[in-house]
N, C-alpha and C positions, 0 to 999 in steps of 0.2 A: 698237650698244651690246651689252655683255655683262653677264650676271647673275653676281653673286658668290655662289657656293654656294647655300645655302638662304635667303639674305637677300633683301631687296627693293631692293638697291642695283644700279642699272643704270649701267654705267660705260663710258666711251670706251675703245676697244681699246689705247690707249697710256696707261699710268699714268706721269704726269710725275714724275720724281724730283726732290725738293727739296733734296738734300744740298748742291747748289752755292749755294743762296741764302744770302747772308751769308758766303760763303767765296770761291769763285772768281768769283761774280757778285754785284756790289754791289746795293743796293736798286733803283736806277734800272734797271739791266740786268735784274734779276730781274723787275721789273714788266713790262718789255717782253716777256720770254719768256712770262710768265704771260698777258699780254694776247693774244699771238699764239696761244698754245695754246687759250685760251677762244674766240677768234674762229674757230678751226678746228673747234669743237664739243667741245673737250676739257673734261672735268669732274672728273677723278680725279687728285688730287695726293698724293704720298707724302712724308712727312717723318718726323722723330723728334726727341725732346727732346735727344738726343745730338748732333745736327748743329748746328754743326761744332766740337765741343769740342777736336778735334785740331789746329785751326789756331791759330797764334800770335796771342795777344790775344783769342781767343774762349774762352767758358766753357761752351758748350752752350746750345741754345735759339735760336740766331741764325736758323736756317731757319724755325722756327715763328713767330718774331717778324715776319720779312719777309712770310711768307704771311699772317699775321693782318693786317698793315698793308695788304696788297693787297686782301684781302677787304673790309676796312673802307672803303677808298678806292673800291672798285667797287660796294659794296653788293650783293654777289652770293652771300652765304652759302648761300642755298637752292638755288643752281645748282651748288654745288661739293661733291663727295664728298671729305672730308678724312680721310686716314689718317695716324696718327702712332703712335709707339712709346714703350714704357717699359722701363727696366731697365738702360740703359747710361749715363745722364747721370751725371756725376761726383758730383752731390749726391743722386742717386736710383738707386743701383746695386742690382740684384737685383729680385726679384718678391715680396717680403713684402707683407702686406696694408697695413702702414703706408706703405711706400714707394710702392705703387701709388696709394693715396689721395692722398698729398701730390704725387706727380708729375703725376697727372691734373689736379689743381687748377692747378698751375703751367703745364701745357700749355694748358689752357682759357684761362687769363689771357693767355698770349702770343698765342694764336690769336684772342683777342677773340670767343669764341663760348661758347655754353652747352652745346654737345654736340660730341663727336667721332664721326664716322660709323663709322670702323673703327679699333679700338685694338689694336695688336699688343704681345704680349710680344716684346721685341726679340731676346732669346735666352733659352734655357732657364736656369733657376737651380736647380742641383742641391741648393742649401742650403736651399731653401724647399719645403715639401710642395706638390705640385701642387694639392691641394684648397684650401689657403690662398690660393694665387694665384687660382684660379678663383672662390672666394667673394668675393675683393676685386673682381674683374672683374664678377661678378654684382651686387654692390652698386651699382657704377657704372651698370650697365645698368638696374637697377630704379629708380634715381634719375633716369634720363633723361639722364645726362651722357655716356653712351656708347651707341651704337646696336647695334654688333656688335663681337665680339672675334675676334682672329686670333693666329697664332703664327708667329714668324720664327726660323729656324735651329734648329728642333726635329728630332730624329731620329724615325724612324717609331715605334719602341717608346714613346718618351715622349709623342708626339702621340696614339698609340692609347690610352695610359693616361689622358691628360687627357680625351679624348673619353668614355671609359668612366666616369670620375668625374662628368663633367657629366651624363651620362645617368642615372647611379645616384642622384645627389643633386638632380637637377632644377635644375642651375645653367646659366647662360649657356654656350653651346657655341661653340667655335671654328668659324668659317665659312670660313676661308681660311688659307693658309700662304704664307710668303715664303721661297722657297729660292734658293740659288745655282744658277743654271741658264741655260745658253746652248748654242749649237752646239758649242763647244769645251770645255765643262765640263758633262758630263752625268751623271757618276757620283754627284753629290750628290743628285740628285732621281730620275732614272729607276730603276725597280725598286720596292723595298719602299715608299718614301715616296709615289711617284706612284700606286701601286696602292691604298694606304690612302686617299689623297685622293679617288680615284675611288670607292672603295667607300663612303666616308662622306659623299659628296656635297659635298665642299669644293671650293674653287677655289685655284689657285696664281697668285701674282704674282711671277714671277722677278725677282731683282735681279742686277746685273752682266749684264744681258741682252745687252750688246754686248761682253762680255769686256774691260772697262776701255778700250773704244774700238777694240780690235783688229778687231772685225767691221764697223767703218765702212769698212775697206779702206785706211785712211790709213797703216797700218804695214806696210811691205814691205821686202824686202832692197834696200838701196841707196837707199831713199826718203829724202826730206828729213826732218830731225828735226821731230817734232810738239811744239808747245808745250803740254804738258799735265802736270799733277802725276801722272797715271797712266801716262805714257809707258813707264816701265820695266816696269810690270806688263803692259802690252799687248804689249811686245816679247817677253815670255816665251812667247807663243803662236806665234812664228815658227819653227815646227817643220814637219816633212813633212806631218803631218795638218792643221796650221793653214793651211798654204799650199794644201792641197787644198780646204779650206773656202772660202778666198778665191777660188779658181778657180771654184768652183760659184756663189758669190755674184756674181762678175763676170758669168758667163754668164746667170744669171737676171735680174739687174738690167738688163743690156743688153736682154734680151727684153721686159722690161716698161717700159723707159725710166724707171727709177727708181733709187734709191740702194741700195748694198749694205746700209746700216743698216736700211732699210725691209724688205728681203728677210729679213735675219736676224731681225728682230722678227716678221715675218709667219710665219716657220717656228715660232717660239715660240707665237704666238697660235693657230696651227693645231693645237697639241698638245691632246688631248682635255680635260685638266684645267686648262689655262691660261685665265684670264679676260683678263688684261691685263699684258703684260710691262712692267717698269719701265725707263725710260731718262731720263737727265737731259740738259739742254742749258744751257750757260752763255751762249749767244748765240742770237739768233733765227735766225742762219744754221745753227747746229747743229740747232735745232728743225726747220727746214725739211727736213732730211735724214731726220727721224724720222716726220713727219706722214703721209707717203704710206701707212704701214702701215694706216691706217684704211680705205683703199679697195682695198688690195692683196690679191688672192686668188691663191694659188699652186696649180698643178695637182698632182695626185697624183704625177706623174712628177718635178716640180720638188721637191716635199717629199721624195721618196725620194732624189733626187740629193743633196740637202743632208744628209739623215740618214746616208747611206752615207759621204759625205765626212767627216763629223764622227766617224765610228767609228774 
């Protein structure tokens, strides 16, 4: 288990992404994936009120609804750390105090719970003062509706300003960030943002941990087409450096008799500020490729090989 920042949340080293629930995974399939994840010891699920508003026929909140139905059916709310987000739902856009208050109530209803364990600002809102956003979050924390707050897609300067406001005003403080970060996308996080996270005692939960599926090793020159809505995005990484990363993943996966996906996630999990990388699975077969990360420990030489391959 990993500790999130200064919180008392102990989480499984794989943060299961819920963006597929109610989108590419129907309720029955989603329940199977969630059951398998829980059976393996998983307890940390990431969703958002926005998921999956982009899909034809969906309006947002589908993922939270499926997750809430699963929790109700299994009666396991106390065993699950639920992370969701506010700010991008079509009806609740931005981070004003009124938007956060209304969106939180809608999320709580869909999730069928009286509290959210980790509530993210889905993305920065330059049109709302940071103090207004933080006061709205603080109100939810004081009411017991949210345990901890976090920030997704914030720049280092904006995150630093938000932390300073919380400290100055005595408001709830972000304990985590959710950045775009993986072996082939490192410039978004490494450097100023990672240094700030380390200095302020926060944790990172990277999204797109597998680079839209590229780091599973399924996308290679001449390989069969992969049936995935993210296939085109994954193919963008078929570059010289991307292929070098795949070579390193192949070598290390073979040495550990595990999957390329688990190795890519283990590299992320080994980074000093990362608590649990996020990865989603729309089938239990896909989940099986991810779960070995919980037991996989890479040597310093292996971590260095991967780090250099991704540069």
